[in-house]
KEDRENPA-795353 format. One record per residue (C-alpha): residue number from 0; residue in three letters; chain; x, y, z. Coordinates in steps of 0.1 Angstrom, whole numbers, padded with zeros to 4 digits. Example, Ala and Ser with C-alpha at 12.3 -4.5 7.8 and 13.67 -1.06 7.14 Angstrom:
<rs>
<r><seq>0</seq><type>ALA</type><mol>A</mol><x>0123</x><y>-0045</y><z>0078</z></r>
<r><seq>1</seq><type>SER</type><mol>A</mol><x>0137</x><y>-0011</y><z>0071</z></r>
</rs>
This chain:
<rs>
<r><seq>0</seq><type>UNK</type><mol>A</mol><x>-0122</x><y>-0048</y><z>0313</z></r>
<r><seq>1</seq><type>UNK</type><mol>A</mol><x>-0099</x><y>-0044</y><z>0283</z></r>
<r><seq>2</seq><type>UNK</type><mol>A</mol><x>-0108</x><y>-0017</y><z>0258</z></r>
<r><seq>3</seq><type>UNK</type><mol>A</mol><x>-0107</x><y>-0027</y><z>0222</z></r>
<r><seq>4</seq><type>UNK</type><mol>A</mol><x>-0080</x><y>-0010</y><z>0201</z></r>
<r><seq>5</seq><type>UNK</type><mol>A</mol><x>-0090</x><y>0017</y><z>0176</z></r>
<r><seq>6</seq><type>UNK</type><mol>A</mol><x>-0085</x><y>-0009</y><z>0148</z></r>
<r><seq>7</seq><type>UNK</type><mol>A</mol><x>-0106</x><y>-0035</y><z>0164</z></r>
<r><seq>8</seq><type>UNK</type><mol>A</mol><x>-0134</x><y>-0010</y><z>0169</z></r>
<r><seq>9</seq><type>UNK</type><mol>A</mol><x>-0131</x><y>0001</y><z>0133</z></r>
<r><seq>10</seq><type>UNK</type><mol>A</mol><x>-0134</x><y>-0033</y><z>0117</z></r>
<r><seq>11</seq><type>UNK</type><mol>A</mol><x>-0162</x><y>-0045</y><z>0141</z></r>
<r><seq>12</seq><type>UNK</type><mol>A</mol><x>-0191</x><y>-0060</y><z>0122</z></r>
<r><seq>13</seq><type>UNK</type><mol>A</mol><x>-0225</x><y>-0071</y><z>0135</z></r>
<r><seq>14</seq><type>UNK</type><mol>A</mol><x>-0241</x><y>-0102</y><z>0119</z></r>
<r><seq>15</seq><type>UNK</type><mol>A</mol><x>-0276</x><y>-0096</y><z>0105</z></r>
<r><seq>16</seq><type>UNK</type><mol>A</mol><x>-0306</x><y>-0120</y><z>0102</z></r>
<r><seq>17</seq><type>UNK</type><mol>A</mol><x>-0302</x><y>-0121</y><z>0064</z></r>
<r><seq>18</seq><type>UNK</type><mol>A</mol><x>-0266</x><y>-0133</y><z>0066</z></r>
<r><seq>19</seq><type>UNK</type><mol>A</mol><x>-0251</x><y>-0098</y><z>0059</z></r>
<r><seq>20</seq><type>UNK</type><mol>A</mol><x>-0229</x><y>-0078</y><z>0082</z></r>
<r><seq>21</seq><type>UNK</type><mol>A</mol><x>-0235</x><y>-0043</y><z>0094</z></r>
<r><seq>22</seq><type>UNK</type><mol>A</mol><x>-0204</x><y>-0020</y><z>0099</z></r>
<r><seq>23</seq><type>UNK</type><mol>A</mol><x>-0197</x><y>0017</y><z>0105</z></r>
<r><seq>24</seq><type>UNK</type><mol>A</mol><x>-0170</x><y>0040</y><z>0093</z></r>
<r><seq>25</seq><type>UNK</type><mol>A</mol><x>-0145</x><y>0051</y><z>0119</z></r>
<r><seq>26</seq><type>UNK</type><mol>A</mol><x>-0134</x><y>0087</y><z>0124</z></r>
<r><seq>27</seq><type>UNK</type><mol>A</mol><x>-0101</x><y>0074</y><z>0137</z></r>
<r><seq>28</seq><type>UNK</type><mol>A</mol><x>-0093</x><y>0061</y><z>0102</z></r>
<r><seq>29</seq><type>UNK</type><mol>A</mol><x>-0105</x><y>0092</y><z>0082</z></r>
<r><seq>30</seq><type>UNK</type><mol>A</mol><x>-0088</x><y>0100</y><z>0050</z></r>
<r><seq>31</seq><type>UNK</type><mol>A</mol><x>-0090</x><y>0130</y><z>0026</z></r>
<r><seq>32</seq><type>UNK</type><mol>A</mol><x>-0122</x><y>0116</y><z>0011</z></r>
<r><seq>33</seq><type>UNK</type><mol>A</mol><x>-0139</x><y>0088</y><z>0031</z></r>
<r><seq>34</seq><type>UNK</type><mol>A</mol><x>-0120</x><y>0063</y><z>0052</z></r>
<r><seq>35</seq><type>UNK</type><mol>A</mol><x>-0085</x><y>0049</y><z>0047</z></r>
<r><seq>36</seq><type>UNK</type><mol>A</mol><x>-0087</x><y>0023</y><z>0020</z></r>
<r><seq>37</seq><type>UNK</type><mol>A</mol><x>-0067</x><y>-0002</y><z>0040</z></r>
<r><seq>38</seq><type>UNK</type><mol>A</mol><x>-0092</x><y>-0003</y><z>0069</z></r>
<r><seq>39</seq><type>UNK</type><mol>A</mol><x>-0121</x><y>-0007</y><z>0043</z></r>
<r><seq>40</seq><type>UNK</type><mol>A</mol><x>-0103</x><y>-0037</y><z>0028</z></r>
<r><seq>41</seq><type>UNK</type><mol>A</mol><x>-0098</x><y>-0051</y><z>0063</z></r>
<r><seq>42</seq><type>UNK</type><mol>A</mol><x>-0136</x><y>-0047</y><z>0070</z></r>
<r><seq>43</seq><type>UNK</type><mol>A</mol><x>-0144</x><y>-0066</y><z>0038</z></r>
<r><seq>44</seq><type>UNK</type><mol>A</mol><x>-0120</x><y>-0094</y><z>0048</z></r>
<r><seq>45</seq><type>UNK</type><mol>A</mol><x>-0134</x><y>-0095</y><z>0083</z></r>
<r><seq>46</seq><type>UNK</type><mol>A</mol><x>-0168</x><y>-0104</y><z>0069</z></r>
<r><seq>47</seq><type>UNK</type><mol>A</mol><x>-0153</x><y>-0136</y><z>0055</z></r>
<r><seq>48</seq><type>UNK</type><mol>A</mol><x>-0132</x><y>-0142</y><z>0087</z></r>
<r><seq>49</seq><type>UNK</type><mol>A</mol><x>-0164</x><y>-0141</y><z>0108</z></r>
<r><seq>50</seq><type>UNK</type><mol>A</mol><x>-0186</x><y>-0160</y><z>0083</z></r>
<r><seq>51</seq><type>UNK</type><mol>A</mol><x>-0198</x><y>-0194</y><z>0097</z></r>
<r><seq>52</seq><type>UNK</type><mol>A</mol><x>-0191</x><y>-0211</y><z>0063</z></r>
<r><seq>53</seq><type>UNK</type><mol>A</mol><x>-0154</x><y>-0200</y><z>0062</z></r>
<r><seq>54</seq><type>UNK</type><mol>A</mol><x>-0128</x><y>-0226</y><z>0054</z></r>
<r><seq>55</seq><type>UNK</type><mol>A</mol><x>-0092</x><y>-0220</y><z>0063</z></r>
<r><seq>56</seq><type>UNK</type><mol>A</mol><x>-0073</x><y>-0187</y><z>0062</z></r>
<r><seq>57</seq><type>UNK</type><mol>A</mol><x>-0069</x><y>-0160</y><z>0036</z></r>
<r><seq>58</seq><type>UNK</type><mol>A</mol><x>-0045</x><y>-0167</y><z>0007</z></r>
<r><seq>59</seq><type>UNK</type><mol>A</mol><x>-0055</x><y>-0137</y><z>-0015</z></r>
<r><seq>60</seq><type>UNK</type><mol>A</mol><x>-0078</x><y>-0108</y><z>-0014</z></r>
<r><seq>61</seq><type>UNK</type><mol>A</mol><x>-0087</x><y>-0084</y><z>-0042</z></r>
<r><seq>62</seq><type>UNK</type><mol>A</mol><x>-0108</x><y>-0053</y><z>-0035</z></r>
<r><seq>63</seq><type>UNK</type><mol>A</mol><x>-0121</x><y>-0027</y><z>-0061</z></r>
<r><seq>64</seq><type>UNK</type><mol>A</mol><x>-0130</x><y>0007</y><z>-0047</z></r>
<r><seq>65</seq><type>UNK</type><mol>A</mol><x>-0160</x><y>0016</y><z>-0068</z></r>
<r><seq>66</seq><type>UNK</type><mol>A</mol><x>-0167</x><y>0048</y><z>-0048</z></r>
<r><seq>67</seq><type>UNK</type><mol>A</mol><x>-0157</x><y>0065</y><z>-0015</z></r>
<r><seq>68</seq><type>UNK</type><mol>A</mol><x>-0176</x><y>0054</y><z>0015</z></r>
<r><seq>69</seq><type>UNK</type><mol>A</mol><x>-0196</x><y>0081</y><z>0031</z></r>
<r><seq>70</seq><type>UNK</type><mol>A</mol><x>-0193</x><y>0085</y><z>0069</z></r>
<r><seq>71</seq><type>UNK</type><mol>A</mol><x>-0219</x><y>0063</y><z>0085</z></r>
<r><seq>72</seq><type>UNK</type><mol>A</mol><x>-0232</x><y>0027</y><z>0084</z></r>
<r><seq>73</seq><type>UNK</type><mol>A</mol><x>-0225</x><y>0002</y><z>0056</z></r>
<r><seq>74</seq><type>UNK</type><mol>A</mol><x>-0235</x><y>-0034</y><z>0048</z></r>
<r><seq>75</seq><type>UNK</type><mol>A</mol><x>-0211</x><y>-0061</y><z>0038</z></r>
<r><seq>76</seq><type>UNK</type><mol>A</mol><x>-0223</x><y>-0091</y><z>0018</z></r>
<r><seq>77</seq><type>UNK</type><mol>A</mol><x>-0200</x><y>-0121</y><z>0016</z></r>
<r><seq>78</seq><type>UNK</type><mol>A</mol><x>-0209</x><y>-0154</y><z>0000</z></r>
<r><seq>79</seq><type>UNK</type><mol>A</mol><x>-0188</x><y>-0185</y><z>-0008</z></r>
<r><seq>80</seq><type>UNK</type><mol>A</mol><x>-0189</x><y>-0190</y><z>-0046</z></r>
<r><seq>81</seq><type>UNK</type><mol>A</mol><x>-0172</x><y>-0224</y><z>-0044</z></r>
<r><seq>82</seq><type>UNK</type><mol>A</mol><x>-0159</x><y>-0246</y><z>-0017</z></r>
<r><seq>83</seq><type>UNK</type><mol>A</mol><x>-0135</x><y>-0275</y><z>-0024</z></r>
<r><seq>84</seq><type>UNK</type><mol>A</mol><x>-0118</x><y>-0299</y><z>-0001</z></r>
<r><seq>85</seq><type>UNK</type><mol>A</mol><x>-0090</x><y>-0274</y><z>0009</z></r>
<r><seq>86</seq><type>UNK</type><mol>A</mol><x>-0099</x><y>-0242</y><z>-0010</z></r>
<r><seq>87</seq><type>UNK</type><mol>A</mol><x>-0127</x><y>-0217</y><z>-0009</z></r>
<r><seq>88</seq><type>UNK</type><mol>A</mol><x>-0136</x><y>-0188</y><z>-0032</z></r>
<r><seq>89</seq><type>UNK</type><mol>A</mol><x>-0156</x><y>-0158</y><z>-0020</z></r>
<r><seq>90</seq><type>UNK</type><mol>A</mol><x>-0175</x><y>-0129</y><z>-0035</z></r>
<r><seq>91</seq><type>UNK</type><mol>A</mol><x>-0177</x><y>-0097</y><z>-0014</z></r>
<r><seq>92</seq><type>UNK</type><mol>A</mol><x>-0196</x><y>-0065</y><z>-0018</z></r>
<r><seq>93</seq><type>UNK</type><mol>A</mol><x>-0198</x><y>-0034</y><z>0005</z></r>
<r><seq>94</seq><type>UNK</type><mol>A</mol><x>-0230</x><y>-0014</y><z>0000</z></r>
<r><seq>95</seq><type>UNK</type><mol>A</mol><x>-0243</x><y>0020</y><z>0011</z></r>
<r><seq>96</seq><type>UNK</type><mol>A</mol><x>-0278</x><y>0032</y><z>0003</z></r>
<r><seq>97</seq><type>UNK</type><mol>A</mol><x>-0283</x><y>0000</y><z>-0017</z></r>
<r><seq>98</seq><type>UNK</type><mol>A</mol><x>-0253</x><y>0007</y><z>-0041</z></r>
<r><seq>99</seq><type>UNK</type><mol>A</mol><x>-0220</x><y>-0010</y><z>-0043</z></r>
<r><seq>100</seq><type>UNK</type><mol>A</mol><x>-0190</x><y>0011</y><z>-0030</z></r>
<r><seq>101</seq><type>UNK</type><mol>A</mol><x>-0166</x><y>-0019</y><z>-0030</z></r>
<r><seq>102</seq><type>UNK</type><mol>A</mol><x>-0165</x><y>-0052</y><z>-0048</z></r>
<r><seq>103</seq><type>UNK</type><mol>A</mol><x>-0141</x><y>-0079</y><z>-0041</z></r>
<r><seq>104</seq><type>UNK</type><mol>A</mol><x>-0131</x><y>-0116</y><z>-0042</z></r>
<r><seq>105</seq><type>UNK</type><mol>A</mol><x>-0112</x><y>-0136</y><z>-0016</z></r>
<r><seq>106</seq><type>UNK</type><mol>A</mol><x>-0094</x><y>-0170</y><z>-0018</z></r>
<r><seq>107</seq><type>UNK</type><mol>A</mol><x>-0091</x><y>-0189</y><z>0014</z></r>
<r><seq>108</seq><type>UNK</type><mol>A</mol><x>-0074</x><y>-0223</y><z>0019</z></r>
<r><seq>109</seq><type>UNK</type><mol>A</mol><x>-0062</x><y>-0249</y><z>0044</z></r>
<r><seq>110</seq><type>UNK</type><mol>A</mol><x>-0024</x><y>-0246</y><z>0045</z></r>
<r><seq>111</seq><type>UNK</type><mol>A</mol><x>-0002</x><y>-0278</y><z>0049</z></r>
<r><seq>112</seq><type>UNK</type><mol>A</mol><x>0034</x><y>-0282</y><z>0056</z></r>
<r><seq>113</seq><type>UNK</type><mol>A</mol><x>0056</x><y>-0283</y><z>0024</z></r>
<r><seq>114</seq><type>UNK</type><mol>A</mol><x>0090</x><y>-0273</y><z>0013</z></r>
<r><seq>115</seq><type>UNK</type><mol>A</mol><x>0091</x><y>-0235</y><z>0017</z></r>
<r><seq>116</seq><type>UNK</type><mol>A</mol><x>0115</x><y>-0206</y><z>0009</z></r>
<r><seq>117</seq><type>UNK</type><mol>A</mol><x>0115</x><y>-0168</y><z>0007</z></r>
<r><seq>118</seq><type>UNK</type><mol>A</mol><x>0131</x><y>-0158</y><z>-0026</z></r>
<r><seq>119</seq><type>UNK</type><mol>A</mol><x>0125</x><y>-0121</y><z>-0021</z></r>
<r><seq>120</seq><type>UNK</type><mol>A</mol><x>0148</x><y>-0114</y><z>0008</z></r>
<r><seq>121</seq><type>UNK</type><mol>A</mol><x>0144</x><y>-0085</y><z>0032</z></r>
<r><seq>122</seq><type>UNK</type><mol>A</mol><x>0169</x><y>-0057</y><z>0023</z></r>
<r><seq>123</seq><type>UNK</type><mol>A</mol><x>0196</x><y>-0048</y><z>0048</z></r>
<r><seq>124</seq><type>UNK</type><mol>A</mol><x>0183</x><y>-0019</y><z>0069</z></r>
<r><seq>125</seq><type>UNK</type><mol>A</mol><x>0190</x><y>-0005</y><z>0104</z></r>
<r><seq>126</seq><type>UNK</type><mol>A</mol><x>0170</x><y>-0019</y><z>0133</z></r>
<r><seq>127</seq><type>UNK</type><mol>A</mol><x>0137</x><y>-0001</y><z>0142</z></r>
<r><seq>128</seq><type>UNK</type><mol>A</mol><x>0153</x><y>0013</y><z>0173</z></r>
<r><seq>129</seq><type>UNK</type><mol>A</mol><x>0180</x><y>0030</y><z>0152</z></r>
<r><seq>130</seq><type>UNK</type><mol>A</mol><x>0154</x><y>0048</y><z>0130</z></r>
<r><seq>131</seq><type>UNK</type><mol>A</mol><x>0137</x><y>0079</y><z>0141</z></r>
<r><seq>132</seq><type>UNK</type><mol>A</mol><x>0099</x><y>0080</y><z>0145</z></r>
<r><seq>133</seq><type>UNK</type><mol>A</mol><x>0083</x><y>0101</y><z>0117</z></r>
<r><seq>134</seq><type>UNK</type><mol>A</mol><x>0075</x><y>0136</y><z>0131</z></r>
<r><seq>135</seq><type>UNK</type><mol>A</mol><x>0058</x><y>0153</y><z>0102</z></r>
<r><seq>136</seq><type>UNK</type><mol>A</mol><x>0023</x><y>0164</y><z>0112</z></r>
<r><seq>137</seq><type>UNK</type><mol>A</mol><x>-0002</x><y>0141</y><z>0095</z></r>
<r><seq>138</seq><type>UNK</type><mol>A</mol><x>-0025</x><y>0156</y><z>0068</z></r>
<r><seq>139</seq><type>UNK</type><mol>A</mol><x>-0052</x><y>0129</y><z>0076</z></r>
<r><seq>140</seq><type>UNK</type><mol>A</mol><x>-0063</x><y>0112</y><z>0107</z></r>
<r><seq>141</seq><type>UNK</type><mol>A</mol><x>-0056</x><y>0076</y><z>0098</z></r>
<r><seq>142</seq><type>UNK</type><mol>A</mol><x>-0018</x><y>0082</y><z>0098</z></r>
<r><seq>143</seq><type>UNK</type><mol>A</mol><x>-0020</x><y>0087</y><z>0136</z></r>
<r><seq>144</seq><type>UNK</type><mol>A</mol><x>-0030</x><y>0050</y><z>0139</z></r>
<r><seq>145</seq><type>UNK</type><mol>A</mol><x>0004</x><y>0038</y><z>0127</z></r>
<r><seq>146</seq><type>UNK</type><mol>A</mol><x>0039</x><y>0041</y><z>0140</z></r>
<r><seq>147</seq><type>UNK</type><mol>A</mol><x>0062</x><y>0048</y><z>0110</z></r>
<r><seq>148</seq><type>UNK</type><mol>A</mol><x>0100</x><y>0049</y><z>0110</z></r>
<r><seq>149</seq><type>UNK</type><mol>A</mol><x>0113</x><y>0058</y><z>0075</z></r>
<r><seq>150</seq><type>UNK</type><mol>A</mol><x>0146</x><y>0043</y><z>0064</z></r>
<r><seq>151</seq><type>UNK</type><mol>A</mol><x>0143</x><y>0060</y><z>0030</z></r>
<r><seq>152</seq><type>UNK</type><mol>A</mol><x>0117</x><y>0077</y><z>0009</z></r>
<r><seq>153</seq><type>UNK</type><mol>A</mol><x>0097</x><y>0095</y><z>0035</z></r>
<r><seq>154</seq><type>UNK</type><mol>A</mol><x>0067</x><y>0116</y><z>0025</z></r>
<r><seq>155</seq><type>UNK</type><mol>A</mol><x>0081</x><y>0148</y><z>0009</z></r>
<r><seq>156</seq><type>UNK</type><mol>A</mol><x>0085</x><y>0180</y><z>0030</z></r>
<r><seq>157</seq><type>UNK</type><mol>A</mol><x>0090</x><y>0201</y><z>-0001</z></r>
<r><seq>158</seq><type>UNK</type><mol>A</mol><x>0065</x><y>0198</y><z>-0029</z></r>
<r><seq>159</seq><type>UNK</type><mol>A</mol><x>0087</x><y>0213</y><z>-0056</z></r>
<r><seq>160</seq><type>UNK</type><mol>A</mol><x>0078</x><y>0189</y><z>-0084</z></r>
<r><seq>161</seq><type>UNK</type><mol>A</mol><x>0114</x><y>0178</y><z>-0090</z></r>
<r><seq>162</seq><type>UNK</type><mol>A</mol><x>0117</x><y>0143</y><z>-0104</z></r>
<r><seq>163</seq><type>UNK</type><mol>A</mol><x>0134</x><y>0121</y><z>-0077</z></r>
<r><seq>164</seq><type>UNK</type><mol>A</mol><x>0143</x><y>0094</y><z>-0103</z></r>
<r><seq>165</seq><type>UNK</type><mol>A</mol><x>0129</x><y>0066</y><z>-0080</z></r>
<r><seq>166</seq><type>UNK</type><mol>A</mol><x>0097</x><y>0060</y><z>-0061</z></r>
<r><seq>167</seq><type>UNK</type><mol>A</mol><x>0109</x><y>0035</y><z>-0036</z></r>
<r><seq>168</seq><type>UNK</type><mol>A</mol><x>0102</x><y>0038</y><z>0001</z></r>
<r><seq>169</seq><type>UNK</type><mol>A</mol><x>0114</x><y>0016</y><z>0030</z></r>
<r><seq>170</seq><type>UNK</type><mol>A</mol><x>0101</x><y>0020</y><z>0065</z></r>
<r><seq>171</seq><type>UNK</type><mol>A</mol><x>0095</x><y>0001</y><z>0098</z></r>
<r><seq>172</seq><type>UNK</type><mol>A</mol><x>0058</x><y>0003</y><z>0108</z></r>
<r><seq>173</seq><type>UNK</type><mol>A</mol><x>0032</x><y>-0012</y><z>0132</z></r>
<r><seq>174</seq><type>UNK</type><mol>A</mol><x>-0002</x><y>-0003</y><z>0146</z></r>
<r><seq>175</seq><type>UNK</type><mol>A</mol><x>-0004</x><y>0025</y><z>0171</z></r>
<r><seq>176</seq><type>UNK</type><mol>A</mol><x>-0010</x><y>0016</y><z>0198</z></r>
<r><seq>177</seq><type>UNK</type><mol>A</mol><x>0007</x><y>-0017</y><z>0191</z></r>
<r><seq>178</seq><type>UNK</type><mol>A</mol><x>-0016</x><y>-0048</y><z>0189</z></r>
<r><seq>179</seq><type>UNK</type><mol>A</mol><x>-0009</x><y>-0084</y><z>0180</z></r>
<r><seq>180</seq><type>UNK</type><mol>A</mol><x>-0008</x><y>-0089</y><z>0142</z></r>
<r><seq>181</seq><type>UNK</type><mol>A</mol><x>-0036</x><y>-0108</y><z>0125</z></r>
<r><seq>182</seq><type>UNK</type><mol>A</mol><x>-0049</x><y>-0112</y><z>0090</z></r>
<r><seq>183</seq><type>UNK</type><mol>A</mol><x>-0072</x><y>-0081</y><z>0092</z></r>
<r><seq>184</seq><type>UNK</type><mol>A</mol><x>-0045</x><y>-0058</y><z>0105</z></r>
<r><seq>185</seq><type>UNK</type><mol>A</mol><x>-0020</x><y>-0072</y><z>0080</z></r>
<r><seq>186</seq><type>UNK</type><mol>A</mol><x>-0044</x><y>-0063</y><z>0053</z></r>
<r><seq>187</seq><type>UNK</type><mol>A</mol><x>-0046</x><y>-0026</y><z>0064</z></r>
<r><seq>188</seq><type>UNK</type><mol>A</mol><x>-0008</x><y>-0024</y><z>0069</z></r>
<r><seq>189</seq><type>UNK</type><mol>A</mol><x>-0004</x><y>-0035</y><z>0033</z></r>
<r><seq>190</seq><type>UNK</type><mol>A</mol><x>-0020</x><y>-0002</y><z>0022</z></r>
<r><seq>191</seq><type>UNK</type><mol>A</mol><x>-0002</x><y>0022</y><z>0046</z></r>
<r><seq>192</seq><type>UNK</type><mol>A</mol><x>0022</x><y>0034</y><z>0019</z></r>
<r><seq>193</seq><type>UNK</type><mol>A</mol><x>0016</x><y>0069</y><z>0005</z></r>
<r><seq>194</seq><type>UNK</type><mol>A</mol><x>0010</x><y>0072</y><z>-0033</z></r>
<r><seq>195</seq><type>UNK</type><mol>A</mol><x>0042</x><y>0066</y><z>-0053</z></r>
<r><seq>196</seq><type>UNK</type><mol>A</mol><x>0035</x><y>0095</y><z>-0076</z></r>
<r><seq>197</seq><type>UNK</type><mol>A</mol><x>0040</x><y>0119</y><z>-0047</z></r>
<r><seq>198</seq><type>UNK</type><mol>A</mol><x>0074</x><y>0102</y><z>-0039</z></r>
<r><seq>199</seq><type>UNK</type><mol>A</mol><x>0086</x><y>0102</y><z>-0075</z></r>
<r><seq>200</seq><type>UNK</type><mol>A</mol><x>0074</x><y>0137</y><z>-0084</z></r>
<r><seq>201</seq><type>UNK</type><mol>A</mol><x>0065</x><y>0157</y><z>-0053</z></r>
<r><seq>202</seq><type>UNK</type><mol>A</mol><x>0033</x><y>0174</y><z>-0065</z></r>
<r><seq>203</seq><type>UNK</type><mol>A</mol><x>0001</x><y>0170</y><z>-0045</z></r>
<r><seq>204</seq><type>UNK</type><mol>A</mol><x>-0020</x><y>0157</y><z>-0074</z></r>
<r><seq>205</seq><type>UNK</type><mol>A</mol><x>-0054</x><y>0141</y><z>-0066</z></r>
<r><seq>206</seq><type>UNK</type><mol>A</mol><x>-0051</x><y>0103</y><z>-0063</z></r>
<r><seq>207</seq><type>UNK</type><mol>A</mol><x>-0072</x><y>0073</y><z>-0054</z></r>
<r><seq>208</seq><type>UNK</type><mol>A</mol><x>-0066</x><y>0036</y><z>-0053</z></r>
<r><seq>209</seq><type>UNK</type><mol>A</mol><x>-0089</x><y>0018</y><z>-0077</z></r>
<r><seq>210</seq><type>UNK</type><mol>A</mol><x>-0080</x><y>-0019</y><z>-0071</z></r>
<r><seq>211</seq><type>UNK</type><mol>A</mol><x>-0057</x><y>-0036</y><z>-0046</z></r>
<r><seq>212</seq><type>UNK</type><mol>A</mol><x>-0047</x><y>-0073</y><z>-0043</z></r>
<r><seq>213</seq><type>UNK</type><mol>A</mol><x>-0031</x><y>-0087</y><z>-0012</z></r>
<r><seq>214</seq><type>UNK</type><mol>A</mol><x>-0013</x><y>-0121</y><z>-0011</z></r>
<r><seq>215</seq><type>UNK</type><mol>A</mol><x>-0009</x><y>-0136</y><z>0023</z></r>
<r><seq>216</seq><type>UNK</type><mol>A</mol><x>0023</x><y>-0157</y><z>0027</z></r>
<r><seq>217</seq><type>UNK</type><mol>A</mol><x>0021</x><y>-0159</y><z>0065</z></r>
<r><seq>218</seq><type>UNK</type><mol>A</mol><x>0003</x><y>-0186</y><z>0085</z></r>
<r><seq>219</seq><type>UNK</type><mol>A</mol><x>-0012</x><y>-0183</y><z>0119</z></r>
<r><seq>220</seq><type>UNK</type><mol>A</mol><x>0020</x><y>-0194</y><z>0136</z></r>
<r><seq>221</seq><type>UNK</type><mol>A</mol><x>0040</x><y>-0167</y><z>0119</z></r>
<r><seq>222</seq><type>UNK</type><mol>A</mol><x>0015</x><y>-0141</y><z>0128</z></r>
<r><seq>223</seq><type>UNK</type><mol>A</mol><x>0016</x><y>-0152</y><z>0164</z></r>
<r><seq>224</seq><type>UNK</type><mol>A</mol><x>0054</x><y>-0151</y><z>0164</z></r>
<r><seq>225</seq><type>UNK</type><mol>A</mol><x>0054</x><y>-0116</y><z>0150</z></r>
<r><seq>226</seq><type>UNK</type><mol>A</mol><x>0031</x><y>-0104</y><z>0177</z></r>
<r><seq>227</seq><type>UNK</type><mol>A</mol><x>0031</x><y>-0066</y><z>0181</z></r>
<r><seq>228</seq><type>UNK</type><mol>A</mol><x>0066</x><y>-0063</y><z>0166</z></r>
<r><seq>229</seq><type>UNK</type><mol>A</mol><x>0076</x><y>-0041</y><z>0137</z></r>
<r><seq>230</seq><type>UNK</type><mol>A</mol><x>0072</x><y>-0049</y><z>0100</z></r>
<r><seq>231</seq><type>UNK</type><mol>A</mol><x>0096</x><y>-0037</y><z>0074</z></r>
<r><seq>232</seq><type>UNK</type><mol>A</mol><x>0077</x><y>-0023</y><z>0044</z></r>
<r><seq>233</seq><type>UNK</type><mol>A</mol><x>0091</x><y>-0017</y><z>0010</z></r>
<r><seq>234</seq><type>UNK</type><mol>A</mol><x>0071</x><y>-0003</y><z>-0019</z></r>
<r><seq>235</seq><type>UNK</type><mol>A</mol><x>0078</x><y>0010</y><z>-0054</z></r>
<r><seq>236</seq><type>UNK</type><mol>A</mol><x>0059</x><y>0019</y><z>-0086</z></r>
<r><seq>237</seq><type>UNK</type><mol>A</mol><x>0066</x><y>0003</y><z>-0119</z></r>
<r><seq>238</seq><type>UNK</type><mol>A</mol><x>0050</x><y>0028</y><z>-0144</z></r>
<r><seq>239</seq><type>UNK</type><mol>A</mol><x>0032</x><y>0061</y><z>-0144</z></r>
<r><seq>240</seq><type>UNK</type><mol>A</mol><x>0011</x><y>0066</y><z>-0175</z></r>
<r><seq>241</seq><type>UNK</type><mol>A</mol><x>-0020</x><y>0083</y><z>-0187</z></r>
<r><seq>242</seq><type>UNK</type><mol>A</mol><x>-0036</x><y>0089</y><z>-0154</z></r>
<r><seq>243</seq><type>UNK</type><mol>A</mol><x>-0028</x><y>0056</y><z>-0137</z></r>
<r><seq>244</seq><type>UNK</type><mol>A</mol><x>0001</x><y>0039</y><z>-0120</z></r>
<r><seq>245</seq><type>UNK</type><mol>A</mol><x>0007</x><y>0007</y><z>-0101</z></r>
<r><seq>246</seq><type>UNK</type><mol>A</mol><x>0027</x><y>0001</y><z>-0070</z></r>
<r><seq>247</seq><type>UNK</type><mol>A</mol><x>0039</x><y>-0031</y><z>-0054</z></r>
<r><seq>248</seq><type>UNK</type><mol>A</mol><x>0049</x><y>-0037</y><z>-0018</z></r>
<r><seq>249</seq><type>UNK</type><mol>A</mol><x>0063</x><y>-0063</y><z>0005</z></r>
<r><seq>250</seq><type>UNK</type><mol>A</mol><x>0061</x><y>-0066</y><z>0043</z></r>
<r><seq>251</seq><type>UNK</type><mol>A</mol><x>0086</x><y>-0087</y><z>0064</z></r>
<r><seq>252</seq><type>UNK</type><mol>A</mol><x>0087</x><y>-0092</y><z>0101</z></r>
<r><seq>253</seq><type>UNK</type><mol>A</mol><x>0118</x><y>-0085</y><z>0122</z></r>
<r><seq>254</seq><type>UNK</type><mol>A</mol><x>0129</x><y>-0121</y><z>0117</z></r>
<r><seq>255</seq><type>UNK</type><mol>A</mol><x>0131</x><y>-0115</y><z>0080</z></r>
<r><seq>256</seq><type>UNK</type><mol>A</mol><x>0101</x><y>-0136</y><z>0070</z></r>
<r><seq>257</seq><type>UNK</type><mol>A</mol><x>0080</x><y>-0123</y><z>0041</z></r>
<r><seq>258</seq><type>UNK</type><mol>A</mol><x>0045</x><y>-0121</y><z>0054</z></r>
<r><seq>259</seq><type>UNK</type><mol>A</mol><x>0026</x><y>-0104</y><z>0026</z></r>
<r><seq>260</seq><type>UNK</type><mol>A</mol><x>0030</x><y>-0089</y><z>-0008</z></r>
<r><seq>261</seq><type>UNK</type><mol>A</mol><x>0005</x><y>-0066</y><z>-0025</z></r>
<r><seq>262</seq><type>UNK</type><mol>A</mol><x>-0001</x><y>-0048</y><z>-0058</z></r>
<r><seq>263</seq><type>UNK</type><mol>A</mol><x>-0025</x><y>-0019</y><z>-0065</z></r>
<r><seq>264</seq><type>UNK</type><mol>A</mol><x>-0035</x><y>0004</y><z>-0093</z></r>
<r><seq>265</seq><type>UNK</type><mol>A</mol><x>-0039</x><y>0041</y><z>-0085</z></r>
<r><seq>266</seq><type>UNK</type><mol>A</mol><x>-0057</x><y>0069</y><z>-0104</z></r>
<r><seq>267</seq><type>UNK</type><mol>A</mol><x>-0040</x><y>0103</y><z>-0105</z></r>
<r><seq>268</seq><type>UNK</type><mol>A</mol><x>-0050</x><y>0136</y><z>-0121</z></r>
<r><seq>269</seq><type>UNK</type><mol>A</mol><x>-0028</x><y>0163</y><z>-0133</z></r>
</rs>
């Protein structure tokens, strides 16, 4: 009997008689306050992936973190707001104690073969085997669920507040233990990057992602071809101002195919 991976256990949902899904937070993905946001976003997406009315595969997902999840059970509500011949729009809400802790929307669609090209090329970097595995002791539990090999811009070891002039990070990453890539795990991987304000100016200011959008460029065939291999992640902020900053990220597989892009807005406090 095969034991489910920590990620599969974390995103598991149980269908309820009223059409909702029952989930539970996972200690394996614990963060400073509540669970790792990437796994919460994956749980929200998983409700649509499991829904009997689902059409096609995810093209875009937006989640808004209204409050931190408390450890324990939660309910996911997912309903198709509109279904067309090849596209489908979803409204998602995660609730605890009858109150919304996450709101979101998802756009699913049936992909068809067309002319295609990746304009944002993967940067030249050493192969994963040539990059050392990150050895810093993790501050939070969820970091242990990912293998990270930083090419540049690792999490600071000295929190001296000196402006680094750039917030970019590049790293090879994958689930730990390795598991075949799918849309749910790709969603969580899109949120693995530590906050850009800590990279640009190493001060441990309080932070929290408020809204995150993920755009899926990969189809099922590309996910299958990627398997449990490494992804190259690149992320950088665009502006820090008045308590909020945004950061963008891209994830390529080892073949250089752009699988996902993402954008999020993060709150920070001085």
